[in-house]
C-alpha positions as a Markdown table, in Angstrom:
| # | Residue | x | y | z |
|---|---|---|---|---|
| 1 | Met | -88.3 | -18.8 | -86.6 |
| 2 | Asp | -89.2 | -22.4 | -85.8 |
| 3 | Val | -92.4 | -21.1 | -84.1 |
| 4 | Ala | -93.3 | -19.1 | -87.2 |
| 5 | Leu | -92.7 | -22.1 | -89.4 |
| 6 | Arg | -95.1 | -24.2 | -87.3 |
| 7 | Gly | -97.8 | -21.6 | -88.0 |
| 8 | Glu | -98.1 | -20.5 | -84.4 |
| 9 | Tyr | -97.9 | -16.8 | -85.3 |
| 10 | His | -100.9 | -17.0 | -87.6 |
| 11 | Phe | -102.6 | -14.3 | -85.6 |
| 12 | Leu | -100.0 | -11.6 | -86.5 |
| 13 | Asn | -101.0 | -8.9 | -89.0 |
| 14 | Gly | -97.4 | -7.9 | -89.4 |
| 15 | Val | -93.8 | -8.1 | -88.3 |
| 16 | Ile | -91.4 | -5.2 | -88.0 |
| 17 | Met | -87.7 | -6.1 | -87.7 |
| 18 | Thr | -84.4 | -4.2 | -87.6 |
| 19 | Asp | -81.0 | -5.0 | -89.1 |
| 20 | Ser | -79.6 | -5.5 | -85.6 |
| 21 | Cys | -77.0 | -7.9 | -87.1 |
| 22 | His | -76.5 | -10.1 | -90.1 |
| 23 | Ala | -78.6 | -12.9 | -88.6 |
| 24 | Gly | -81.4 | -10.4 | -88.1 |
| 25 | Glu | -81.3 | -9.5 | -91.8 |
| 26 | Leu | -81.4 | -13.2 | -92.7 |
| 27 | Leu | -84.4 | -13.7 | -90.4 |
| 28 | Tyr | -86.2 | -11.0 | -92.4 |
| 29 | Asp | -85.5 | -12.8 | -95.7 |
| 30 | Ala | -86.5 | -16.1 | -94.3 |
| 31 | Trp | -89.7 | -14.7 | -92.7 |
| 32 | Arg | -90.8 | -13.2 | -96.0 |
| 33 | His | -90.1 | -16.4 | -97.9 |
| 34 | Tyr | -91.3 | -19.1 | -95.6 |
| 35 | Thr | -94.3 | -17.6 | -93.7 |
| 36 | Asn | -97.6 | -16.2 | -94.7 |
| 37 | Thr | -97.4 | -13.0 | -92.6 |
| 38 | Asp | -99.0 | -10.3 | -94.7 |
| 39 | Tyr | -96.8 | -7.4 | -93.7 |
| 40 | Val | -93.0 | -7.8 | -93.0 |
| 41 | Tyr | -90.8 | -4.7 | -92.8 |
| 42 | Leu | -87.1 | -4.2 | -92.2 |
| 43 | Leu | -86.1 | -0.9 | -90.5 |
| 44 | Asp | -82.5 | 0.0 | -91.3 |
| 45 | Val | -80.9 | 1.5 | -88.1 |
| 46 | Pro | -77.6 | 3.4 | -88.4 |
| 47 | Arg | -74.6 | 2.1 | -86.6 |
| 48 | Ile | -73.0 | 5.4 | -85.8 |
| 49 | Val | -74.3 | 8.3 | -83.7 |
| 50 | Asn | -73.9 | 11.9 | -85.0 |
| 51 | Asp | -76.1 | 14.6 | -86.3 |
| 52 | Asp | -76.2 | 13.1 | -89.8 |
| 53 | Ser | -77.1 | 9.6 | -88.7 |
| 54 | Ile | -79.9 | 11.0 | -86.5 |
| 55 | Lys | -81.4 | 12.9 | -89.4 |
| 56 | Ile | -81.0 | 9.8 | -91.7 |
| 57 | Phe | -82.8 | 7.6 | -89.2 |
| 58 | Gln | -85.5 | 10.3 | -88.9 |
| 59 | Ile | -86.1 | 10.0 | -92.6 |
| 60 | Arg | -86.2 | 6.2 | -92.4 |
| 61 | Leu | -88.8 | 6.4 | -89.6 |
| 62 | Gln | -90.9 | 8.7 | -91.8 |
| 63 | Asn | -90.6 | 6.3 | -94.7 |
| 64 | Phe | -91.7 | 3.4 | -92.4 |
| 65 | Ile | -94.7 | 5.3 | -91.2 |
| 66 | Val | -95.8 | 6.1 | -94.8 |
| 67 | Asn | -95.4 | 2.4 | -95.7 |
| 68 | Phe | -97.3 | 1.3 | -92.7 |
| 69 | Glu | -100.1 | 3.7 | -93.2 |
| 70 | Asn | -100.5 | 2.7 | -96.9 |
| 71 | His | -100.5 | -1.0 | -96.1 |
| 72 | Phe | -103.0 | -0.9 | -93.3 |
| 73 | Ser | -105.1 | 2.1 | -94.5 |
| 74 | Ile | -104.6 | 4.1 | -91.3 |
| 75 | Lys | -103.3 | 7.5 | -90.3 |
| 76 | Ile | -100.6 | 7.9 | -87.7 |
| 77 | Thr | -100.8 | 11.5 | -86.5 |
| 78 | Glu | -98.1 | 13.6 | -84.9 |
| 79 | Gln | -100.2 | 14.0 | -81.8 |
| 80 | Ser | -100.6 | 10.2 | -81.4 |
| 81 | Leu | -96.8 | 9.9 | -81.5 |
| 82 | Phe | -96.4 | 12.6 | -78.8 |
| 83 | Asp | -99.0 | 10.8 | -76.7 |
| 84 | Ala | -97.3 | 7.4 | -77.1 |
| 85 | Ala | -93.9 | 9.0 | -76.2 |
| 86 | Ala | -95.3 | 10.5 | -73.0 |
| 87 | Leu | -96.8 | 7.1 | -72.0 |
| 88 | Tyr | -93.5 | 5.3 | -72.6 |
| 89 | Asn | -91.5 | 8.0 | -70.9 |
| 90 | Lys | -93.6 | 7.3 | -67.8 |
| 91 | Asn | -93.0 | 3.6 | -68.2 |
| 92 | Arg | -89.2 | 4.1 | -68.5 |
| 93 | Ala | -89.1 | 6.4 | -65.6 |
| 94 | Leu | -90.8 | 3.9 | -63.4 |
| 95 | Leu | -88.4 | 1.1 | -64.4 |
| 96 | Glu | -85.5 | 3.4 | -63.8 |
| 97 | Asn | -86.8 | 4.1 | -60.3 |
| 98 | Leu | -87.0 | 0.3 | -59.7 |
| 99 | Tyr | -83.4 | -0.1 | -60.9 |
| 100 | Asn | -82.2 | 2.6 | -58.6 |
| 101 | Leu | -83.5 | 0.7 | -55.6 |
| 102 | Arg | -81.2 | -2.1 | -56.6 |
| 103 | Lys | -78.3 | 0.1 | -55.7 |
| 104 | Leu | -79.1 | -0.4 | -52.0 |
| 105 | Glu | -76.9 | -2.6 | -49.9 |
| 106 | Asn | -79.9 | -4.9 | -49.4 |
| 107 | Pro | -81.7 | -4.7 | -52.8 |
| 108 | Pro | -85.5 | -5.2 | -52.6 |
| 109 | Ile | -85.7 | -7.6 | -55.5 |
| 110 | Thr | -83.7 | -10.4 | -57.1 |
| 111 | Gly | -82.6 | -10.7 | -60.7 |
| 112 | Leu | -85.2 | -13.4 | -61.2 |
| 113 | Glu | -87.9 | -11.1 | -60.0 |
| 114 | Met | -86.7 | -8.4 | -62.3 |
| 115 | Ile | -86.9 | -10.7 | -65.3 |
| 116 | Gln | -90.5 | -11.6 | -64.3 |
| 117 | Ile | -91.3 | -7.9 | -64.1 |
| 118 | Met | -89.8 | -7.2 | -67.5 |
| 119 | Asn | -91.6 | -10.1 | -69.1 |
| 120 | Lys | -94.9 | -8.5 | -67.9 |
| 121 | Asn | -93.7 | -5.2 | -69.5 |
| 122 | Trp | -93.6 | -6.9 | -72.9 |
| 123 | Ile | -97.0 | -8.7 | -72.8 |
| 124 | Met | -99.2 | -6.3 | -70.8 |
| 125 | Asp | -101.0 | -3.2 | -72.1 |
| 126 | Ile | -98.6 | -0.3 | -71.4 |
| 127 | Glu | -101.1 | 1.7 | -69.2 |
| 128 | Ser | -102.0 | -1.4 | -67.2 |
| 129 | Phe | -98.3 | -2.2 | -66.7 |
| 130 | Asn | -97.6 | 1.4 | -65.6 |
| 131 | Asn | -100.3 | 1.1 | -62.9 |
| 132 | Tyr | -99.0 | -2.3 | -61.8 |
| 133 | Leu | -95.4 | -1.0 | -61.6 |
| 134 | Gln | -96.5 | 2.1 | -59.6 |
| 135 | His | -98.3 | -0.1 | -57.1 |
| 136 | Phe | -95.3 | -2.5 | -56.9 |
| 137 | Leu | -92.9 | 0.4 | -56.3 |
| 138 | Ser | -95.1 | 1.7 | -53.5 |
| 139 | Val | -95.2 | -1.7 | -51.8 |
| 140 | Ile | -91.4 | -2.3 | -51.8 |
| 141 | Glu | -90.6 | 1.3 | -50.9 |
| 142 | Asn | -92.9 | 1.3 | -47.9 |
| 143 | Asn | -92.2 | -2.2 | -46.6 |
| 144 | Pro | -88.9 | -3.5 | -45.2 |
| 145 | Asn | -87.2 | -6.1 | -47.4 |
| 146 | Lys | -88.0 | -9.5 | -46.0 |
| 147 | Ala | -85.1 | -11.2 | -47.9 |
| 148 | Asp | -81.6 | -10.6 | -46.7 |
| 149 | Leu | -79.6 | -10.0 | -49.8 |
| 150 | Lys | -77.0 | -7.6 | -48.4 |
| 151 | Asn | -74.3 | -10.3 | -47.9 |
| 152 | Arg | -74.6 | -11.8 | -51.4 |
| 153 | Lys | -72.2 | -11.2 | -54.2 |
| 154 | Arg | -73.5 | -8.5 | -56.4 |
| 155 | Ile | -73.4 | -9.5 | -60.1 |
| 156 | Met | -73.9 | -7.6 | -63.3 |
| 157 | Leu | -75.3 | -9.7 | -66.1 |
| 158 | Met | -74.4 | -8.6 | -69.6 |
| 159 | Gly | -74.7 | -9.9 | -73.2 |
| 160 | Gly | -77.5 | -10.8 | -75.6 |
| 161 | Lys | -80.9 | -12.3 | -75.0 |
| 162 | Ile | -81.6 | -14.6 | -72.1 |
| 163 | Ser | -84.1 | -17.2 | -73.2 |
| 164 | His | -84.4 | -19.2 | -70.0 |
| 165 | Pro | -84.7 | -18.0 | -66.3 |
| 166 | Glu | -82.7 | -21.2 | -65.4 |
| 167 | Leu | -79.5 | -19.2 | -66.0 |
| 168 | Ile | -80.6 | -16.6 | -63.5 |
| 169 | Lys | -81.6 | -19.3 | -60.9 |
| 170 | Ile | -78.1 | -20.8 | -61.2 |
| 171 | Ile | -76.4 | -17.5 | -60.4 |
| 172 | Glu | -78.7 | -16.5 | -57.6 |
| 173 | Asp | -79.6 | -19.9 | -56.0 |
| 174 | Asp | -76.5 | -22.0 | -56.5 |
| 175 | Gly | -73.9 | -19.2 | -56.2 |
| 176 | Asp | -75.2 | -17.2 | -53.2 |
| 177 | Ala | -75.3 | -14.1 | -55.4 |
| 178 | Val | -77.8 | -11.6 | -56.5 |
| 179 | Ile | -78.0 | -9.9 | -59.9 |
| 180 | Val | -78.4 | -6.2 | -59.4 |
| 181 | Phe | -78.0 | -4.9 | -62.9 |
| 182 | Glu | -78.7 | -6.3 | -66.4 |
| 183 | Asp | -77.1 | -4.9 | -69.5 |
| 184 | Ile | -78.8 | -7.1 | -72.0 |
| 185 | Cys | -80.9 | -6.4 | -75.1 |
| 186 | Thr | -84.3 | -5.8 | -73.5 |
| 187 | Tyr | -83.5 | -4.4 | -70.1 |
| 188 | Tyr | -81.7 | -1.3 | -69.1 |
| 189 | Arg | -81.1 | -0.2 | -72.7 |
| 190 | Tyr | -84.8 | -0.3 | -73.2 |
| 191 | Phe | -85.5 | 2.5 | -70.7 |
| 192 | Asp | -82.2 | 4.4 | -70.9 |
| 193 | Arg | -83.2 | 8.0 | -71.8 |
| 194 | Ala | -86.6 | 9.6 | -72.3 |
| 195 | Thr | -87.9 | 10.8 | -75.6 |
| 196 | Glu | -87.9 | 14.6 | -75.7 |
| 197 | Thr | -91.4 | 16.0 | -76.4 |
| 198 | Asp | -90.5 | 19.7 | -77.0 |
| 199 | Gln | -89.4 | 19.3 | -80.7 |
| 200 | Asp | -90.2 | 17.3 | -83.9 |
| 201 | Ile | -91.3 | 14.0 | -82.6 |
| 202 | Leu | -89.6 | 11.8 | -85.2 |
| 203 | Tyr | -86.3 | 13.7 | -84.7 |
| 204 | Ser | -86.7 | 13.1 | -80.9 |
| 205 | Leu | -87.4 | 9.4 | -81.4 |
| 206 | Ser | -84.4 | 9.1 | -83.8 |
| 207 | Lys | -82.1 | 10.9 | -81.3 |
| 208 | Arg | -83.4 | 8.9 | -78.4 |
| 209 | Tyr | -82.9 | 5.4 | -80.0 |
| 210 | Leu | -79.4 | 6.2 | -81.3 |
| 211 | Ser | -78.1 | 8.1 | -78.3 |
| 212 | Lys | -78.8 | 5.6 | -75.5 |
| 213 | Ile | -76.1 | 3.2 | -74.2 |
| 214 | Pro | -74.8 | 1.6 | -77.4 |
| 215 | Cys | -75.4 | -2.1 | -77.8 |
| 216 | Pro | -72.6 | -4.2 | -79.3 |
| 217 | Arg | -73.9 | -3.7 | -82.9 |
| 218 | Met | -73.1 | 0.0 | -82.7 |
| 219 | Met | -69.8 | 1.7 | -83.6 |
| 220 | Asp | -68.6 | 2.9 | -80.2 |
| 221 | Asp | -66.4 | 5.9 | -79.3 |
| 222 | Gly | -66.0 | 4.9 | -75.7 |
| 223 | Thr | -69.5 | 5.9 | -74.7 |
| 224 | Arg | -70.5 | 2.3 | -73.8 |
| 225 | Trp | -67.5 | 1.7 | -71.5 |
| 226 | Asn | -67.9 | 5.0 | -69.8 |
| 227 | Ala | -71.5 | 4.0 | -69.0 |
| 228 | Ile | -70.6 | 0.5 | -67.9 |
| 229 | Ser | -67.8 | 1.6 | -65.6 |
| 230 | Lys | -70.1 | 4.2 | -64.0 |
| 231 | Ile | -72.8 | 1.4 | -63.4 |
| 232 | Ile | -70.2 | -0.9 | -61.9 |
| 233 | Asp | -69.4 | 1.9 | -59.3 |
| 234 | Glu | -73.0 | 2.9 | -58.6 |
| 235 | Tyr | -74.3 | -0.6 | -58.2 |
| 236 | Thr | -71.2 | -1.8 | -56.2 |
| 237 | Ile | -70.7 | -4.7 | -58.7 |
| 238 | Asp | -68.5 | -7.6 | -57.4 |
| 239 | Gly | -68.3 | -9.5 | -60.7 |
| 240 | Val | -69.5 | -9.5 | -64.3 |
| 241 | Ile | -71.1 | -12.5 | -66.1 |
| 242 | Tyr | -71.3 | -12.0 | -69.9 |
| 243 | His | -73.7 | -14.4 | -71.7 |
| 244 | Ser | -73.8 | -14.7 | -75.5 |
| 245 | Leu | -75.8 | -16.9 | -77.7 |
| 246 | Lys | -73.6 | -19.4 | -79.6 |
| 247 | Phe | -72.5 | -18.0 | -83.0 |
| 248 | Cys | -73.5 | -14.5 | -82.1 |
| 249 | Val | -70.4 | -12.8 | -83.5 |
| 250 | Thr | -71.4 | -9.3 | -82.5 |
| 251 | Asn | -71.6 | -10.1 | -78.8 |
| 252 | Ser | -68.7 | -12.5 | -78.7 |
| 253 | Ile | -66.2 | -10.1 | -80.3 |
| 254 | Lys | -67.2 | -7.2 | -78.1 |
| 255 | Ala | -66.8 | -9.4 | -75.0 |
| 256 | Leu | -63.1 | -9.7 | -75.7 |
| 257 | Thr | -62.5 | -5.9 | -75.3 |
| 258 | Leu | -64.9 | -5.7 | -72.4 |
| 259 | Lys | -63.1 | -8.5 | -70.5 |
| 260 | Glu | -59.8 | -6.6 | -70.7 |
| 261 | Gln | -61.4 | -3.3 | -69.5 |
| 262 | Ile | -63.2 | -4.9 | -66.6 |
| 263 | His | -60.0 | -6.8 | -65.5 |
| 264 | Glu | -58.2 | -3.4 | -65.6 |
| 265 | Ile | -60.5 | -2.0 | -62.9 |
| 266 | Gly | -60.0 | -5.2 | -60.8 |
| 267 | Lys | -63.3 | -6.9 | -61.3 |
| 268 | Pro | -63.7 | -10.6 | -62.2 |
| 269 | Phe | -65.3 | -11.4 | -65.6 |
| 270 | Leu | -66.8 | -14.6 | -66.8 |
| 271 | Tyr | -67.8 | -15.2 | -70.5 |
| 272 | Ile | -70.3 | -18.0 | -71.2 |
| 273 | Glu | -72.1 | -19.2 | -74.3 |
| 274 | Gly | -75.5 | -20.8 | -74.5 |
| 275 | Asp | -78.4 | -21.4 | -76.9 |
| 276 | Tyr | -82.1 | -21.4 | -77.0 |
| 277 | Thr | -82.2 | -24.8 | -75.3 |
| 278 | Leu | -81.2 | -26.1 | -71.8 |
| 279 | Asn | -78.8 | -28.7 | -73.3 |
| 280 | Cys | -75.7 | -27.0 | -71.9 |
| 281 | Ile | -77.1 | -25.9 | -68.6 |
| 282 | Glu | -75.1 | -28.3 | -66.4 |
| 283 | Gln | -71.8 | -27.1 | -68.0 |
| 284 | Leu | -72.8 | -23.5 | -67.3 |
| 285 | Arg | -73.8 | -24.4 | -63.8 |
| 286 | Thr | -70.2 | -25.7 | -63.2 |
| 287 | Arg | -68.5 | -22.7 | -64.7 |
| 288 | Ile | -70.8 | -20.2 | -62.9 |
| 289 | Arg | -70.4 | -21.9 | -59.5 |
| 290 | Thr | -66.6 | -21.9 | -59.9 |
| 291 | Phe | -66.5 | -18.3 | -60.9 |
| 292 | Leu | -68.7 | -17.2 | -58.0 |
| 293 | Asp | -66.6 | -19.2 | -55.5 |
| 294 | Leu | -63.5 | -17.2 | -56.6 |
| 295 | Ile | -65.1 | -13.8 | -55.9 |
């Protein structure tokens, strides 16, 4: 929001947000009130997953499309949605292939490298990124891993957004560890599940977004823990570090239950809080080093 208030998003034609949490709703209100962005839309996403909620979200997606078309005087066709779904299905399949390589005893990339790859995913044209990722996969699949990571402690990083790579560097460089899986907002959950393209496209999109691994803002019937426990086994996780932004109630509350569940299967768990700055980085460094020394 501070960047928007400084006018550095002046190039935007519009902003589309979701009610991911109460803070997200307040961000929508503040953005509309304090910035000059011409188009600001809040998409209401259900918090439960069943047949009714999928149909409700389908209707909300349709309402959003109509609103978007009317504002920008464009037409979004069903075929264009099918084409986009196919393109992003390919993108998600490539990312899943990359993640699967991290199950190896000597993973081909570090967590820091994974973050750099995902950052490219958000800023590059999707077709260009798919080509880049295909080439990258062919390189690491056909060339022996130069880095010896097989004796490092294998860490699963969980929680909300990670604003600075410094946290990753502390875990991997200071703690003789390697992050082999990230369950944070914009990583595995982004490419979990493909969009089905053999039925109504809006229904498929609604089903796909609601049926993937639930994030902490969703009502959960045990699906999230079942997925996490399976990941811990498949990726041979030695310990879990859960990072939450300070005052993020959604993530901090869910961490309490998760801590108990992970301890029950005999895995160490560390909960840490940070913010969008690096002011607390030395405190986090001390806690992370101590945690990794105990594994």
